[in-house]
Each structure stands twice: as C-alpha cells, then as structure tokens.
C-alpha positions in Angstrom: -0.1 0.1 0.0 2.9 2.6 0.8 4.4 1.9 -2.5 1.0 2.9 -4.2 1.0 6.1 -2.3 4.5 6.8 -3.1 3.8 6.0 -6.7 0.9 8.4 -6.7 2.9 11.2 -5.1 5.6 10.7 -7.7 3.3 10.6 -10.6 1.5 13.8 -9.4 4.7 15.5 -8.8 6.1 14.7 -12.3 2.8 16.0 -13.8 3.2 19.1 -11.6 6.7 19.8 -12.9 5.9 19.2 -16.4 2.8 21.2 -16.3 4.8 24.1 -14.9 7.3 23.8 -17.6 4.7 23.7 -20.3 2.9 26.7 -19.1 6.2 28.5 -18.8 7.1 27.6 -22.3 3.7 28.8 -23.4 4.2 32.2 -21.9 7.6 32.6 -23.4 6.2 31.9 -26.7 9.6 32.3 -28.5 10.5 28.7 -28.2 9.0 25.4 -28.1 9.4 23.0 -25.1 11.9 21.0 -26.9 13.8 24.1 -28.0 14.0 25.1 -24.4 15.2 21.8 -23.3 17.9 22.0 -25.8 19.0 25.5 -24.5 19.0 24.0 -21.1 21.3 21.1 -22.3 23.5 23.6 -23.8 23.7 25.9 -21.1 24.7 23.2 -18.6 27.3 22.2 -20.9 28.8 25.7 -21.6 28.7 24.4 -25.3 28.1 21.2 -26.9 28.5 19.3 -30.2 25.7 17.6 -31.9 26.4 14.1 -30.3 26.7 15.7 -26.8 23.3 17.5 -27.3 21.6 14.4 -28.9 22.7 12.4 -25.8 21.6 15.1 -23.3 18.2 15.3 -24.9 17.8 11.6 -25.6 17.3 11.9 -29.2 19.0 11.1 -32.5 21.9 13.1 -33.9 19.7 13.7 -37.0 16.8 15.0 -35.0 19.2 17.4 -33.0 20.8 18.8 -36.3 17.3 19.9 -37.6 16.6 21.2 -34.1 19.8 23.4 -34.1 19.0 24.5 -37.6 15.7 26.0 -36.0 17.6 27.4 -33.3 20.0 29.1 -35.2 17.4 30.6 -37.4 15.5 32.0 -34.2 18.8 33.4 -33.0 19.1 31.5 -30.0 22.2 29.5 -30.7 25.4 30.0 -32.7 27.2 27.0 -34.5 30.9 27.2 -35.4 33.5 24.8 -36.2 35.0 23.0 -33.2 38.5 24.0 -31.9 39.1 20.6 -31.1 38.5 18.8 -34.5 37.2 20.2 -37.8 34.7 17.3 -38.2 32.6 18.7 -35.3 30.7 21.7 -34.7 30.4 23.6 -31.5 26.9 24.9 -30.4 26.5 27.6 -27.7 23.9 30.1 -26.5 23.6 33.4 -27.9 22.7 36.4 -25.7 19.0 36.2 -26.9 19.2 32.4 -26.3 20.6 33.1 -22.7 17.8 35.6 -22.1 14.9 33.4 -23.3 16.3 30.6 -21.1 16.5 32.8 -18.1 12.9 34.1 -18.6 11.7 30.3 -18.8 13.8 29.4 -15.7 12.3 32.5 -13.8 8.9 31.5 -14.8 9.3 27.8 -13.6 10.8 28.9 -10.2 8.1 31.4 -9.7 5.4 28.9 -10.3 7.1 26.4 -7.9 7.7 29.1 -5.3 3.9 29.6 -5.2 3.4 26.0 -4.2 6.2 26.2 -1.6 4.8 29.3 -0.1 1.7 27.5 0.8 3.7 25.4 3.1 4.7 26.3 6.8 8.4 27.0 7.5 9.2 23.5 8.7 7.3 21.8 5.8 9.0 24.1 3.4 12.4 23.2 4.7 11.8 19.6 4.7 10.4 19.7 1.0 13.5 21.6 -0.1 15.8 19.4 1.6 14.0 16.3 0.2 14.2 17.7 -3.2 17.8 18.4 -3.0 18.6 15.0 -1.9 16.3 13.5 -4.8 18.0 15.5 -7.7 21.6 14.6 -6.3 20.7 10.8 -6.5 20.0 11.0 -10.3 23.0 9.6 -12.3 24.4 12.2 -14.6 23.0 10.7 -17.9 19.7 10.3 -16.5 19.5 13.9 -15.0 20.5 15.1 -18.4 17.3 13.7 -20.1 14.9 15.1 -17.6 12.6 17.7 -19.0 14.0 21.2 -19.2 
C-alpha cells in the first residue's frame, strides 16, 4: 500500500513539474518546450557538439541537427567549427538564447515558489531538503534527459 501512495505522489509531482514547464514555455512563446530543453542542455554544458546535445536530450543526432538549424534561425544559438576537430561543430547560446532561457527558468521557479509558499516553514524546509537529496541521486546521464 505504501508503494502505491509513493507512486501516486511521484506521478503527481512529475505531472506538476511538466505542467509548470509547459505553461512557462507557452508564456515565453519564443521557443517550443523541446527548444527550451535544448537550450538548457547547451547552457549546462557551456557548449556542445551535436552528439553531446543529442545524448543530453535523448534523441538522435539527425533530430538534433534539424533542431539546431531551427535554433540558429531563431537567433538562440550559434554554430561554429570546433576548436578540437574540424569534423565537429560547437553549439553555444547567443545572448538572446541566454535571455530566453533565463525568463523560462524564472517563470518555472516562480510557479514552484507559489506552491512552496503554501507550506509552513518546517514543511517548506523539509520539502526543499528532500528535493535537494532527490536531484542529487540521479545519475548524470539520467539527469541530463529530464525535461527542461
């Protein structure tokens, strides 16, 4: 029975976080949820090649290549030859891409803070501590594929 309750809480939490992300992406309006996820992966890496971005997003390189083309057209990322090898390209955020990602992150944090603010101080501290523990348990590869 306890596992069912935990599963229900985990599912509702996942739905809450995804819902917050979708609503924030809608409010931004400048980039799709998938594009925002790509910006997040690139931002976390500093810069990335197509393979790194594809792995970080859990998609194929061909899908990533088309996505990067759209991000370049939108002025959100730059693509240039890699300094390491001529066969690769390096993808990095533009100032516009960083600004869009910052607005997206701000909206998501703001929406989650509304929920946290409904808790008492002790519950809030416990929730934040538990979430901090939870996010540090995810292996790097798994954490990289989590939504935006």
